[in-house]
mmCIF file of the protein (N, C-alpha, C, O) and its ligand, coordinates in Angstrom:
data_MODEL
# 
_entry.id   MODEL 
# 
loop_
_entity.id 
_entity.type 
_entity.pdbx_number_of_molecules 
1 polymer     1 
2 non-polymer 1 
# 
_entity_poly.entity_id                      1 
_entity_poly.type                           'polypeptide(L)' 
_entity_poly.nstd_linkage                   no 
_entity_poly.nstd_monomer                   no 
_entity_poly.pdbx_seq_one_letter_code       MHYEVICTSCKRTFKLSEGEEQYKQYKERKSHLFYCENCKHKIRFDAIRNFFRNY 
_entity_poly.pdbx_seq_one_letter_code_can   MHYEVICTSCKRTFKLSEGEEQYKQYKERKSHLFYCENCKHKIRFDAIRNFFRNY 
_entity_poly.pdbx_strand_id                 A 
# 
loop_
_entity_poly_seq.entity_id 
_entity_poly_seq.num 
_entity_poly_seq.mon_id 
_entity_poly_seq.hetero 
1 1  MET n 
1 2  HIS n 
1 3  TYR n 
1 4  GLU n 
1 5  VAL n 
1 6  ILE n 
1 7  CYS n 
1 8  THR n 
1 9  SER n 
1 10 CYS n 
1 11 LYS n 
1 12 ARG n 
1 13 THR n 
1 14 PHE n 
1 15 LYS n 
1 16 LEU n 
1 17 SER n 
1 18 GLU n 
1 19 GLY n 
1 20 GLU n 
1 21 GLU n 
1 22 GLN n 
1 23 TYR n 
1 24 LYS n 
1 25 GLN n 
1 26 TYR n 
1 27 LYS n 
1 28 GLU n 
1 29 ARG n 
1 30 LYS n 
1 31 SER n 
1 32 HIS n 
1 33 LEU n 
1 34 PHE n 
1 35 TYR n 
1 36 CYS n 
1 37 GLU n 
1 38 ASN n 
1 39 CYS n 
1 40 LYS n 
1 41 HIS n 
1 42 LYS n 
1 43 ILE n 
1 44 ARG n 
1 45 PHE n 
1 46 ASP n 
1 47 ALA n 
1 48 ILE n 
1 49 ARG n 
1 50 ASN n 
1 51 PHE n 
1 52 PHE n 
1 53 ARG n 
1 54 ASN n 
1 55 TYR n 
# 
loop_
_struct_asym.id 
_struct_asym.entity_id 
A 1 
B 2 
# 
loop_
_chem_comp.id 
_chem_comp.type 
_chem_comp.mon_nstd_flag 
ALA 'L-peptide linking' y 
ARG 'L-peptide linking' y 
ASN 'L-peptide linking' y 
ASP 'L-peptide linking' y 
CYS 'L-peptide linking' y 
GLN 'L-peptide linking' y 
GLU 'L-peptide linking' y 
GLY 'peptide linking'   y 
HIS 'L-peptide linking' y 
ILE 'L-peptide linking' y 
LEU 'L-peptide linking' y 
LYS 'L-peptide linking' y 
MET 'L-peptide linking' y 
PHE 'L-peptide linking' y 
SER 'L-peptide linking' y 
THR 'L-peptide linking' y 
TYR 'L-peptide linking' y 
VAL 'L-peptide linking' y 
ZN  non-polymer         . 
# 
_pdbx_entity_nonpoly.entity_id   2 
_pdbx_entity_nonpoly.name        ? 
_pdbx_entity_nonpoly.comp_id     ZN 
# 
_pdbx_nonpoly_scheme.asym_id         B 
_pdbx_nonpoly_scheme.entity_id       2 
_pdbx_nonpoly_scheme.mon_id          ZN 
_pdbx_nonpoly_scheme.ndb_seq_num     1 
_pdbx_nonpoly_scheme.pdb_seq_num     101 
_pdbx_nonpoly_scheme.auth_seq_num    101 
_pdbx_nonpoly_scheme.pdb_mon_id      ZN 
_pdbx_nonpoly_scheme.auth_mon_id     ZN 
_pdbx_nonpoly_scheme.pdb_strand_id   A 
_pdbx_nonpoly_scheme.pdb_ins_code    . 
# 
loop_
_atom_site.group_PDB 
_atom_site.id 
_atom_site.type_symbol 
_atom_site.label_atom_id 
_atom_site.label_alt_id 
_atom_site.label_comp_id 
_atom_site.label_asym_id 
_atom_site.label_entity_id 
_atom_site.label_seq_id 
_atom_site.pdbx_PDB_ins_code 
_atom_site.Cartn_x 
_atom_site.Cartn_y 
_atom_site.Cartn_z 
_atom_site.occupancy 
_atom_site.B_iso_or_equiv 
_atom_site.pdbx_formal_charge 
_atom_site.auth_seq_id 
_atom_site.auth_comp_id 
_atom_site.auth_asym_id 
_atom_site.auth_atom_id 
_atom_site.pdbx_PDB_model_num 
ATOM   1   N  N  . MET A 1 1  ? 43.140 31.959 39.371 1.00 0.00 ? 1   MET A N  1 
ATOM   2   C  CA . MET A 1 1  ? 43.412 33.127 38.578 1.00 0.00 ? 1   MET A CA 1 
ATOM   3   C  C  . MET A 1 1  ? 42.586 34.219 38.639 1.00 0.00 ? 1   MET A C  1 
ATOM   4   O  O  . MET A 1 1  ? 41.431 33.958 38.302 1.00 0.00 ? 1   MET A O  1 
ATOM   5   N  N  . HIS A 1 2  ? 42.816 35.489 38.994 1.00 0.00 ? 2   HIS A N  1 
ATOM   6   C  CA . HIS A 1 2  ? 41.880 36.549 39.039 1.00 0.00 ? 2   HIS A CA 1 
ATOM   7   C  C  . HIS A 1 2  ? 42.514 37.899 38.822 1.00 0.00 ? 2   HIS A C  1 
ATOM   8   O  O  . HIS A 1 2  ? 43.712 38.032 39.071 1.00 0.00 ? 2   HIS A O  1 
ATOM   9   N  N  . TYR A 1 3  ? 41.901 38.765 38.440 1.00 0.00 ? 3   TYR A N  1 
ATOM   10  C  CA . TYR A 1 3  ? 42.328 40.295 38.428 1.00 0.00 ? 3   TYR A CA 1 
ATOM   11  C  C  . TYR A 1 3  ? 41.642 40.927 39.428 1.00 0.00 ? 3   TYR A C  1 
ATOM   12  O  O  . TYR A 1 3  ? 40.539 40.562 39.836 1.00 0.00 ? 3   TYR A O  1 
ATOM   13  N  N  . GLU A 1 4  ? 42.388 42.056 39.918 1.00 0.00 ? 4   GLU A N  1 
ATOM   14  C  CA . GLU A 1 4  ? 41.701 43.020 40.820 1.00 0.00 ? 4   GLU A CA 1 
ATOM   15  C  C  . GLU A 1 4  ? 41.466 44.236 40.123 1.00 0.00 ? 4   GLU A C  1 
ATOM   16  O  O  . GLU A 1 4  ? 42.377 44.856 39.575 1.00 0.00 ? 4   GLU A O  1 
ATOM   17  N  N  . VAL A 1 5  ? 40.165 44.637 40.123 1.00 0.00 ? 5   VAL A N  1 
ATOM   18  C  CA . VAL A 1 5  ? 39.907 45.975 39.273 1.00 0.00 ? 5   VAL A CA 1 
ATOM   19  C  C  . VAL A 1 5  ? 39.127 46.869 40.282 1.00 0.00 ? 5   VAL A C  1 
ATOM   20  O  O  . VAL A 1 5  ? 38.740 46.432 41.366 1.00 0.00 ? 5   VAL A O  1 
ATOM   21  N  N  . ILE A 1 6  ? 38.939 48.022 39.902 1.00 0.00 ? 6   ILE A N  1 
ATOM   22  C  CA . ILE A 1 6  ? 38.125 48.978 40.623 1.00 0.00 ? 6   ILE A CA 1 
ATOM   23  C  C  . ILE A 1 6  ? 36.713 49.272 40.040 1.00 0.00 ? 6   ILE A C  1 
ATOM   24  O  O  . ILE A 1 6  ? 36.511 49.649 38.885 1.00 0.00 ? 6   ILE A O  1 
ATOM   25  N  N  . CYS A 1 7  ? 35.825 49.067 40.923 1.00 0.00 ? 7   CYS A N  1 
ATOM   26  C  CA . CYS A 1 7  ? 34.433 49.285 40.243 1.00 0.00 ? 7   CYS A CA 1 
ATOM   27  C  C  . CYS A 1 7  ? 34.213 50.761 39.780 1.00 0.00 ? 7   CYS A C  1 
ATOM   28  O  O  . CYS A 1 7  ? 34.433 51.743 40.489 1.00 0.00 ? 7   CYS A O  1 
ATOM   29  N  N  . THR A 1 8  ? 33.723 50.786 38.429 1.00 0.00 ? 8   THR A N  1 
ATOM   30  C  CA . THR A 1 8  ? 33.514 52.181 37.968 1.00 0.00 ? 8   THR A CA 1 
ATOM   31  C  C  . THR A 1 8  ? 32.507 53.036 38.710 1.00 0.00 ? 8   THR A C  1 
ATOM   32  O  O  . THR A 1 8  ? 32.595 54.264 38.729 1.00 0.00 ? 8   THR A O  1 
ATOM   33  N  N  . SER A 1 9  ? 31.591 52.385 39.295 1.00 0.00 ? 9   SER A N  1 
ATOM   34  C  CA . SER A 1 9  ? 30.542 53.044 39.887 1.00 0.00 ? 9   SER A CA 1 
ATOM   35  C  C  . SER A 1 9  ? 30.706 53.451 41.299 1.00 0.00 ? 9   SER A C  1 
ATOM   36  O  O  . SER A 1 9  ? 30.513 54.613 41.656 1.00 0.00 ? 9   SER A O  1 
ATOM   37  N  N  . CYS A 1 10 ? 31.113 52.359 42.229 1.00 0.00 ? 10  CYS A N  1 
ATOM   38  C  CA . CYS A 1 10 ? 31.297 52.549 43.691 1.00 0.00 ? 10  CYS A CA 1 
ATOM   39  C  C  . CYS A 1 10 ? 32.865 52.846 44.128 1.00 0.00 ? 10  CYS A C  1 
ATOM   40  O  O  . CYS A 1 10 ? 33.147 53.245 45.258 1.00 0.00 ? 10  CYS A O  1 
ATOM   41  N  N  . LYS A 1 11 ? 33.676 52.647 43.282 1.00 0.00 ? 11  LYS A N  1 
ATOM   42  C  CA . LYS A 1 11 ? 35.175 52.772 43.343 1.00 0.00 ? 11  LYS A CA 1 
ATOM   43  C  C  . LYS A 1 11 ? 35.847 51.914 44.413 1.00 0.00 ? 11  LYS A C  1 
ATOM   44  O  O  . LYS A 1 11 ? 36.841 52.284 45.038 1.00 0.00 ? 11  LYS A O  1 
ATOM   45  N  N  . ARG A 1 12 ? 35.214 50.708 44.584 1.00 0.00 ? 12  ARG A N  1 
ATOM   46  C  CA . ARG A 1 12 ? 35.602 49.661 45.624 1.00 0.00 ? 12  ARG A CA 1 
ATOM   47  C  C  . ARG A 1 12 ? 36.342 48.721 44.729 1.00 0.00 ? 12  ARG A C  1 
ATOM   48  O  O  . ARG A 1 12 ? 35.974 48.709 43.555 1.00 0.00 ? 12  ARG A O  1 
ATOM   49  N  N  . THR A 1 13 ? 37.345 47.912 45.088 1.00 0.00 ? 13  THR A N  1 
ATOM   50  C  CA . THR A 1 13 ? 38.045 47.004 44.525 1.00 0.00 ? 13  THR A CA 1 
ATOM   51  C  C  . THR A 1 13 ? 37.439 45.742 44.664 1.00 0.00 ? 13  THR A C  1 
ATOM   52  O  O  . THR A 1 13 ? 37.148 45.341 45.791 1.00 0.00 ? 13  THR A O  1 
ATOM   53  N  N  . PHE A 1 14 ? 37.181 44.973 43.527 1.00 0.00 ? 14  PHE A N  1 
ATOM   54  C  CA . PHE A 1 14 ? 36.674 43.724 43.583 1.00 0.00 ? 14  PHE A CA 1 
ATOM   55  C  C  . PHE A 1 14 ? 37.508 42.878 42.539 1.00 0.00 ? 14  PHE A C  1 
ATOM   56  O  O  . PHE A 1 14 ? 38.283 43.385 41.728 1.00 0.00 ? 14  PHE A O  1 
ATOM   57  N  N  . LYS A 1 15 ? 37.230 41.404 42.674 1.00 0.00 ? 15  LYS A N  1 
ATOM   58  C  CA . LYS A 1 15 ? 37.897 40.492 41.934 1.00 0.00 ? 15  LYS A CA 1 
ATOM   59  C  C  . LYS A 1 15 ? 37.114 40.131 40.696 1.00 0.00 ? 15  LYS A C  1 
ATOM   60  O  O  . LYS A 1 15 ? 35.884 40.078 40.696 1.00 0.00 ? 15  LYS A O  1 
ATOM   61  N  N  . LEU A 1 16 ? 37.912 39.869 39.574 1.00 0.00 ? 16  LEU A N  1 
ATOM   62  C  CA . LEU A 1 16 ? 37.236 39.233 38.493 1.00 0.00 ? 16  LEU A CA 1 
ATOM   63  C  C  . LEU A 1 16 ? 37.737 37.767 38.385 1.00 0.00 ? 16  LEU A C  1 
ATOM   64  O  O  . LEU A 1 16 ? 38.948 37.557 38.303 1.00 0.00 ? 16  LEU A O  1 
ATOM   65  N  N  . SER A 1 17 ? 36.930 36.849 38.384 1.00 0.00 ? 17  SER A N  1 
ATOM   66  C  CA . SER A 1 17 ? 37.326 35.443 38.342 1.00 0.00 ? 17  SER A CA 1 
ATOM   67  C  C  . SER A 1 17 ? 37.187 34.952 36.940 1.00 0.00 ? 17  SER A C  1 
ATOM   68  O  O  . SER A 1 17 ? 36.249 35.271 36.210 1.00 0.00 ? 17  SER A O  1 
ATOM   69  N  N  . GLU A 1 18 ? 38.281 34.068 36.559 1.00 0.00 ? 18  GLU A N  1 
ATOM   70  C  CA . GLU A 1 18 ? 38.519 33.598 35.283 1.00 0.00 ? 18  GLU A CA 1 
ATOM   71  C  C  . GLU A 1 18 ? 36.939 32.807 34.930 1.00 0.00 ? 18  GLU A C  1 
ATOM   72  O  O  . GLU A 1 18 ? 36.354 32.053 35.708 1.00 0.00 ? 18  GLU A O  1 
ATOM   73  N  N  . GLY A 1 19 ? 36.500 33.181 33.663 1.00 0.00 ? 19  GLY A N  1 
ATOM   74  C  CA . GLY A 1 19 ? 35.354 32.618 33.141 1.00 0.00 ? 19  GLY A CA 1 
ATOM   75  C  C  . GLY A 1 19 ? 34.265 33.735 33.273 1.00 0.00 ? 19  GLY A C  1 
ATOM   76  O  O  . GLY A 1 19 ? 33.213 33.621 32.644 1.00 0.00 ? 19  GLY A O  1 
ATOM   77  N  N  . GLU A 1 20 ? 34.465 34.641 33.953 1.00 0.00 ? 20  GLU A N  1 
ATOM   78  C  CA . GLU A 1 20 ? 33.393 35.934 33.938 1.00 0.00 ? 20  GLU A CA 1 
ATOM   79  C  C  . GLU A 1 20 ? 33.612 36.701 32.796 1.00 0.00 ? 20  GLU A C  1 
ATOM   80  O  O  . GLU A 1 20 ? 34.712 36.882 32.273 1.00 0.00 ? 20  GLU A O  1 
ATOM   81  N  N  . GLU A 1 21 ? 32.234 37.276 32.312 1.00 0.00 ? 21  GLU A N  1 
ATOM   82  C  CA . GLU A 1 21 ? 32.325 37.942 30.961 1.00 0.00 ? 21  GLU A CA 1 
ATOM   83  C  C  . GLU A 1 21 ? 33.275 39.294 31.204 1.00 0.00 ? 21  GLU A C  1 
ATOM   84  O  O  . GLU A 1 21 ? 34.016 39.735 30.325 1.00 0.00 ? 21  GLU A O  1 
ATOM   85  N  N  . GLN A 1 22 ? 33.160 39.789 32.320 1.00 0.00 ? 22  GLN A N  1 
ATOM   86  C  CA . GLN A 1 22 ? 34.136 41.158 32.629 1.00 0.00 ? 22  GLN A CA 1 
ATOM   87  C  C  . GLN A 1 22 ? 35.785 40.760 32.553 1.00 0.00 ? 22  GLN A C  1 
ATOM   88  O  O  . GLN A 1 22 ? 36.683 41.497 32.145 1.00 0.00 ? 22  GLN A O  1 
ATOM   89  N  N  . TYR A 1 23 ? 35.911 39.412 33.053 1.00 0.00 ? 23  TYR A N  1 
ATOM   90  C  CA . TYR A 1 23 ? 37.345 39.052 32.876 1.00 0.00 ? 23  TYR A CA 1 
ATOM   91  C  C  . TYR A 1 23 ? 37.747 38.888 31.508 1.00 0.00 ? 23  TYR A C  1 
ATOM   92  O  O  . TYR A 1 23 ? 38.856 39.288 31.152 1.00 0.00 ? 23  TYR A O  1 
ATOM   93  N  N  . LYS A 1 24 ? 37.066 38.416 30.820 1.00 0.00 ? 24  LYS A N  1 
ATOM   94  C  CA . LYS A 1 24 ? 37.510 38.238 29.274 1.00 0.00 ? 24  LYS A CA 1 
ATOM   95  C  C  . LYS A 1 24 ? 37.777 39.637 28.811 1.00 0.00 ? 24  LYS A C  1 
ATOM   96  O  O  . LYS A 1 24 ? 38.840 39.856 28.229 1.00 0.00 ? 24  LYS A O  1 
ATOM   97  N  N  . GLN A 1 25 ? 36.792 40.748 29.039 1.00 0.00 ? 25  GLN A N  1 
ATOM   98  C  CA . GLN A 1 25 ? 36.854 42.096 28.419 1.00 0.00 ? 25  GLN A CA 1 
ATOM   99  C  C  . GLN A 1 25 ? 38.121 42.678 29.162 1.00 0.00 ? 25  GLN A C  1 
ATOM   100 O  O  . GLN A 1 25 ? 38.825 43.496 28.569 1.00 0.00 ? 25  GLN A O  1 
ATOM   101 N  N  . TYR A 1 26 ? 38.387 42.326 30.284 1.00 0.00 ? 26  TYR A N  1 
ATOM   102 C  CA . TYR A 1 26 ? 39.651 42.853 30.796 1.00 0.00 ? 26  TYR A CA 1 
ATOM   103 C  C  . TYR A 1 26 ? 40.951 42.336 30.096 1.00 0.00 ? 26  TYR A C  1 
ATOM   104 O  O  . TYR A 1 26 ? 41.881 43.030 29.685 1.00 0.00 ? 26  TYR A O  1 
ATOM   105 N  N  . LYS A 1 27 ? 40.836 41.078 30.048 1.00 0.00 ? 27  LYS A N  1 
ATOM   106 C  CA . LYS A 1 27 ? 42.101 40.404 29.454 1.00 0.00 ? 27  LYS A CA 1 
ATOM   107 C  C  . LYS A 1 27 ? 42.409 40.747 28.017 1.00 0.00 ? 27  LYS A C  1 
ATOM   108 O  O  . LYS A 1 27 ? 43.559 40.776 27.581 1.00 0.00 ? 27  LYS A O  1 
ATOM   109 N  N  . GLU A 1 28 ? 41.272 41.020 27.259 1.00 0.00 ? 28  GLU A N  1 
ATOM   110 C  CA . GLU A 1 28 ? 41.373 41.305 25.796 1.00 0.00 ? 28  GLU A CA 1 
ATOM   111 C  C  . GLU A 1 28 ? 41.329 42.797 25.684 1.00 0.00 ? 28  GLU A C  1 
ATOM   112 O  O  . GLU A 1 28 ? 41.316 43.220 24.528 1.00 0.00 ? 28  GLU A O  1 
ATOM   113 N  N  . ARG A 1 29 ? 41.297 43.887 26.873 1.00 0.00 ? 29  ARG A N  1 
ATOM   114 C  CA . ARG A 1 29 ? 41.338 45.106 26.729 1.00 0.00 ? 29  ARG A CA 1 
ATOM   115 C  C  . ARG A 1 29 ? 40.218 45.696 25.781 1.00 0.00 ? 29  ARG A C  1 
ATOM   116 O  O  . ARG A 1 29 ? 40.397 46.587 24.951 1.00 0.00 ? 29  ARG A O  1 
ATOM   117 N  N  . LYS A 1 30 ? 38.778 44.903 26.109 1.00 0.00 ? 30  LYS A N  1 
ATOM   118 C  CA . LYS A 1 30 ? 37.975 45.686 25.254 1.00 0.00 ? 30  LYS A CA 1 
ATOM   119 C  C  . LYS A 1 30 ? 37.152 46.581 26.103 1.00 0.00 ? 30  LYS A C  1 
ATOM   120 O  O  . LYS A 1 30 ? 36.310 47.318 25.590 1.00 0.00 ? 30  LYS A O  1 
ATOM   121 N  N  . SER A 1 31 ? 37.356 46.546 27.354 1.00 0.00 ? 31  SER A N  1 
ATOM   122 C  CA . SER A 1 31 ? 36.416 47.454 28.231 1.00 0.00 ? 31  SER A CA 1 
ATOM   123 C  C  . SER A 1 31 ? 37.417 47.921 29.258 1.00 0.00 ? 31  SER A C  1 
ATOM   124 O  O  . SER A 1 31 ? 38.309 47.199 29.704 1.00 0.00 ? 31  SER A O  1 
ATOM   125 N  N  . HIS A 1 32 ? 37.197 49.268 29.628 1.00 0.00 ? 32  HIS A N  1 
ATOM   126 C  CA . HIS A 1 32 ? 37.795 49.782 30.920 1.00 0.00 ? 32  HIS A CA 1 
ATOM   127 C  C  . HIS A 1 32 ? 36.861 50.235 31.983 1.00 0.00 ? 32  HIS A C  1 
ATOM   128 O  O  . HIS A 1 32 ? 37.251 50.830 32.987 1.00 0.00 ? 32  HIS A O  1 
ATOM   129 N  N  . LEU A 1 33 ? 35.664 49.952 31.751 1.00 0.00 ? 33  LEU A N  1 
ATOM   130 C  CA . LEU A 1 33 ? 34.484 50.076 32.675 1.00 0.00 ? 33  LEU A CA 1 
ATOM   131 C  C  . LEU A 1 33 ? 34.062 48.751 33.345 1.00 0.00 ? 33  LEU A C  1 
ATOM   132 O  O  . LEU A 1 33 ? 33.524 47.892 32.647 1.00 0.00 ? 33  LEU A O  1 
ATOM   133 N  N  . PHE A 1 34 ? 34.280 48.531 34.695 1.00 0.00 ? 34  PHE A N  1 
ATOM   134 C  CA . PHE A 1 34 ? 33.969 47.336 35.306 1.00 0.00 ? 34  PHE A CA 1 
ATOM   135 C  C  . PHE A 1 34 ? 33.068 47.625 36.513 1.00 0.00 ? 34  PHE A C  1 
ATOM   136 O  O  . PHE A 1 34 ? 33.250 48.603 37.239 1.00 0.00 ? 34  PHE A O  1 
ATOM   137 N  N  . TYR A 1 35 ? 32.097 46.737 36.692 1.00 0.00 ? 35  TYR A N  1 
ATOM   138 C  CA . TYR A 1 35 ? 31.226 46.869 37.773 1.00 0.00 ? 35  TYR A CA 1 
ATOM   139 C  C  . TYR A 1 35 ? 31.070 45.604 38.613 1.00 0.00 ? 35  TYR A C  1 
ATOM   140 O  O  . TYR A 1 35 ? 30.920 44.459 38.187 1.00 0.00 ? 35  TYR A O  1 
ATOM   141 N  N  . CYS A 1 36 ? 31.139 46.056 40.013 1.00 0.00 ? 36  CYS A N  1 
ATOM   142 C  CA . CYS A 1 36 ? 31.088 44.740 41.060 1.00 0.00 ? 36  CYS A CA 1 
ATOM   143 C  C  . CYS A 1 36 ? 29.670 44.350 41.043 1.00 0.00 ? 36  CYS A C  1 
ATOM   144 O  O  . CYS A 1 36 ? 28.771 45.011 40.524 1.00 0.00 ? 36  CYS A O  1 
ATOM   145 N  N  . GLU A 1 37 ? 29.540 43.222 41.652 1.00 0.00 ? 37  GLU A N  1 
ATOM   146 C  CA . GLU A 1 37 ? 28.324 42.372 41.785 1.00 0.00 ? 37  GLU A CA 1 
ATOM   147 C  C  . GLU A 1 37 ? 27.069 43.398 42.081 1.00 0.00 ? 37  GLU A C  1 
ATOM   148 O  O  . GLU A 1 37 ? 26.109 43.530 41.323 1.00 0.00 ? 37  GLU A O  1 
ATOM   149 N  N  . ASN A 1 38 ? 27.256 44.098 43.321 1.00 0.00 ? 38  ASN A N  1 
ATOM   150 C  CA . ASN A 1 38 ? 26.173 45.056 43.871 1.00 0.00 ? 38  ASN A CA 1 
ATOM   151 C  C  . ASN A 1 38 ? 25.777 46.165 42.667 1.00 0.00 ? 38  ASN A C  1 
ATOM   152 O  O  . ASN A 1 38 ? 24.599 46.479 42.497 1.00 0.00 ? 38  ASN A O  1 
ATOM   153 N  N  . CYS A 1 39 ? 26.781 46.691 41.904 1.00 0.00 ? 39  CYS A N  1 
ATOM   154 C  CA . CYS A 1 39 ? 26.538 47.834 41.196 1.00 0.00 ? 39  CYS A CA 1 
ATOM   155 C  C  . CYS A 1 39 ? 25.887 47.180 39.938 1.00 0.00 ? 39  CYS A C  1 
ATOM   156 O  O  . CYS A 1 39 ? 25.050 47.845 39.328 1.00 0.00 ? 39  CYS A O  1 
ATOM   157 N  N  . LYS A 1 40 ? 26.216 45.888 39.489 1.00 0.00 ? 40  LYS A N  1 
ATOM   158 C  CA . LYS A 1 40 ? 25.613 45.368 38.448 1.00 0.00 ? 40  LYS A CA 1 
ATOM   159 C  C  . LYS A 1 40 ? 24.120 45.130 38.406 1.00 0.00 ? 40  LYS A C  1 
ATOM   160 O  O  . LYS A 1 40 ? 23.343 45.443 37.505 1.00 0.00 ? 40  LYS A O  1 
ATOM   161 N  N  . HIS A 1 41 ? 23.843 44.466 39.650 1.00 0.00 ? 41  HIS A N  1 
ATOM   162 C  CA . HIS A 1 41 ? 22.407 44.517 39.991 1.00 0.00 ? 41  HIS A CA 1 
ATOM   163 C  C  . HIS A 1 41 ? 21.633 45.789 40.013 1.00 0.00 ? 41  HIS A C  1 
ATOM   164 O  O  . HIS A 1 41 ? 20.466 45.814 39.625 1.00 0.00 ? 41  HIS A O  1 
ATOM   165 N  N  . LYS A 1 42 ? 22.232 46.814 40.443 1.00 0.00 ? 42  LYS A N  1 
ATOM   166 C  CA . LYS A 1 42 ? 21.706 48.255 40.714 1.00 0.00 ? 42  LYS A CA 1 
ATOM   167 C  C  . LYS A 1 42 ? 21.369 48.619 39.268 1.00 0.00 ? 42  LYS A C  1 
ATOM   168 O  O  . LYS A 1 42 ? 20.283 49.107 38.953 1.00 0.00 ? 42  LYS A O  1 
ATOM   169 N  N  . ILE A 1 43 ? 22.369 48.353 38.396 1.00 0.00 ? 43  ILE A N  1 
ATOM   170 C  CA . ILE A 1 43 ? 22.307 48.919 36.971 1.00 0.00 ? 43  ILE A CA 1 
ATOM   171 C  C  . ILE A 1 43 ? 21.255 48.349 36.190 1.00 0.00 ? 43  ILE A C  1 
ATOM   172 O  O  . ILE A 1 43 ? 20.475 48.999 35.494 1.00 0.00 ? 43  ILE A O  1 
ATOM   173 N  N  . ARG A 1 44 ? 21.267 46.807 36.368 1.00 0.00 ? 44  ARG A N  1 
ATOM   174 C  CA . ARG A 1 44 ? 20.103 46.120 35.666 1.00 0.00 ? 44  ARG A CA 1 
ATOM   175 C  C  . ARG A 1 44 ? 18.704 46.630 36.230 1.00 0.00 ? 44  ARG A C  1 
ATOM   176 O  O  . ARG A 1 44 ? 17.766 46.909 35.484 1.00 0.00 ? 44  ARG A O  1 
ATOM   177 N  N  . PHE A 1 45 ? 18.658 46.716 37.481 1.00 0.00 ? 45  PHE A N  1 
ATOM   178 C  CA . PHE A 1 45 ? 17.566 47.213 38.006 1.00 0.00 ? 45  PHE A CA 1 
ATOM   179 C  C  . PHE A 1 45 ? 16.942 48.533 37.502 1.00 0.00 ? 45  PHE A C  1 
ATOM   180 O  O  . PHE A 1 45 ? 15.757 48.707 37.217 1.00 0.00 ? 45  PHE A O  1 
ATOM   181 N  N  . ASP A 1 46 ? 18.014 49.491 37.437 1.00 0.00 ? 46  ASP A N  1 
ATOM   182 C  CA . ASP A 1 46 ? 17.651 50.687 36.864 1.00 0.00 ? 46  ASP A CA 1 
ATOM   183 C  C  . ASP A 1 46 ? 17.316 50.723 35.426 1.00 0.00 ? 46  ASP A C  1 
ATOM   184 O  O  . ASP A 1 46 ? 16.470 51.508 34.996 1.00 0.00 ? 46  ASP A O  1 
ATOM   185 N  N  . ALA A 1 47 ? 17.947 49.907 34.684 1.00 0.00 ? 47  ALA A N  1 
ATOM   186 C  CA . ALA A 1 47 ? 17.543 49.669 33.171 1.00 0.00 ? 47  ALA A CA 1 
ATOM   187 C  C  . ALA A 1 47 ? 16.363 49.252 33.228 1.00 0.00 ? 47  ALA A C  1 
ATOM   188 O  O  . ALA A 1 47 ? 15.560 49.915 32.571 1.00 0.00 ? 47  ALA A O  1 
ATOM   189 N  N  . ILE A 1 48 ? 15.934 48.308 33.832 1.00 0.00 ? 48  ILE A N  1 
ATOM   190 C  CA . ILE A 1 48 ? 14.368 47.724 33.765 1.00 0.00 ? 48  ILE A CA 1 
ATOM   191 C  C  . ILE A 1 48 ? 13.457 48.814 34.177 1.00 0.00 ? 48  ILE A C  1 
ATOM   192 O  O  . ILE A 1 48 ? 12.404 48.929 33.550 1.00 0.00 ? 48  ILE A O  1 
ATOM   193 N  N  . ARG A 1 49 ? 13.710 49.609 35.119 1.00 0.00 ? 49  ARG A N  1 
ATOM   194 C  CA . ARG A 1 49 ? 12.847 50.539 35.698 1.00 0.00 ? 49  ARG A CA 1 
ATOM   195 C  C  . ARG A 1 49 ? 12.589 51.778 34.492 1.00 0.00 ? 49  ARG A C  1 
ATOM   196 O  O  . ARG A 1 49 ? 11.490 52.244 34.189 1.00 0.00 ? 49  ARG A O  1 
ATOM   197 N  N  . ASN A 1 50 ? 13.781 52.121 33.968 1.00 0.00 ? 50  ASN A N  1 
ATOM   198 C  CA . ASN A 1 50 ? 13.718 53.052 32.762 1.00 0.00 ? 50  ASN A CA 1 
ATOM   199 C  C  . ASN A 1 50 ? 13.042 52.592 31.739 1.00 0.00 ? 50  ASN A C  1 
ATOM   200 O  O  . ASN A 1 50 ? 12.312 53.358 31.109 1.00 0.00 ? 50  ASN A O  1 
ATOM   201 N  N  . PHE A 1 51 ? 13.161 51.319 31.409 1.00 0.00 ? 51  PHE A N  1 
ATOM   202 C  CA . PHE A 1 51 ? 12.539 50.664 30.184 1.00 0.00 ? 51  PHE A CA 1 
ATOM   203 C  C  . PHE A 1 51 ? 11.055 50.830 30.509 1.00 0.00 ? 51  PHE A C  1 
ATOM   204 O  O  . PHE A 1 51 ? 10.364 51.259 29.585 1.00 0.00 ? 51  PHE A O  1 
ATOM   205 N  N  . PHE A 1 52 ? 10.482 50.573 31.613 1.00 0.00 ? 52  PHE A N  1 
ATOM   206 C  CA . PHE A 1 52 ? 9.135  50.694 31.780 1.00 0.00 ? 52  PHE A CA 1 
ATOM   207 C  C  . PHE A 1 52 ? 8.607  51.916 31.809 1.00 0.00 ? 52  PHE A C  1 
ATOM   208 O  O  . PHE A 1 52 ? 7.487  52.145 31.353 1.00 0.00 ? 52  PHE A O  1 
ATOM   209 N  N  . ARG A 1 53 ? 9.431  52.895 32.396 1.00 0.00 ? 53  ARG A N  1 
ATOM   210 C  CA . ARG A 1 53 ? 8.887  54.212 32.473 1.00 0.00 ? 53  ARG A CA 1 
ATOM   211 C  C  . ARG A 1 53 ? 8.700  54.941 31.070 1.00 0.00 ? 53  ARG A C  1 
ATOM   212 O  O  . ARG A 1 53 ? 8.088  55.996 30.907 1.00 0.00 ? 53  ARG A O  1 
ATOM   213 N  N  . ASN A 1 54 ? 9.332  54.196 30.094 1.00 0.00 ? 54  ASN A N  1 
ATOM   214 C  CA . ASN A 1 54 ? 9.229  54.798 28.635 1.00 0.00 ? 54  ASN A CA 1 
ATOM   215 C  C  . ASN A 1 54 ? 7.980  54.478 27.904 1.00 0.00 ? 54  ASN A C  1 
ATOM   216 O  O  . ASN A 1 54 ? 7.597  55.001 26.857 1.00 0.00 ? 54  ASN A O  1 
ATOM   217 N  N  . TYR A 1 55 ? 7.360  53.491 28.639 1.00 0.00 ? 55  TYR A N  1 
ATOM   218 C  CA . TYR A 1 55 ? 6.061  53.095 28.013 1.00 0.00 ? 55  TYR A CA 1 
ATOM   219 C  C  . TYR A 1 55 ? 4.851  53.522 28.692 1.00 0.00 ? 55  TYR A C  1 
ATOM   220 O  O  . TYR A 1 55 ? 3.748  53.230 28.230 1.00 0.00 ? 55  TYR A O  1 
HETATM 221 ZN ZN . ZN  B 2 .  ? 30.435 48.830 42.611 1.00 0.00 2 101 ZN  A ZN 1 
# 
């Protein structure tokens, strides 16, 4: 069981598999913003970079 959603960042369709955090959010309609694996890594990297830039 999985859902197909569109990545908020790169607009590509990707699958949310059961058990993933985003799958739960989609199912419970807690979030409308979803990120594919590539963009998640990129966002995490940017967040870490911004974190260090502030110090
Ligand atoms: Zn993406």
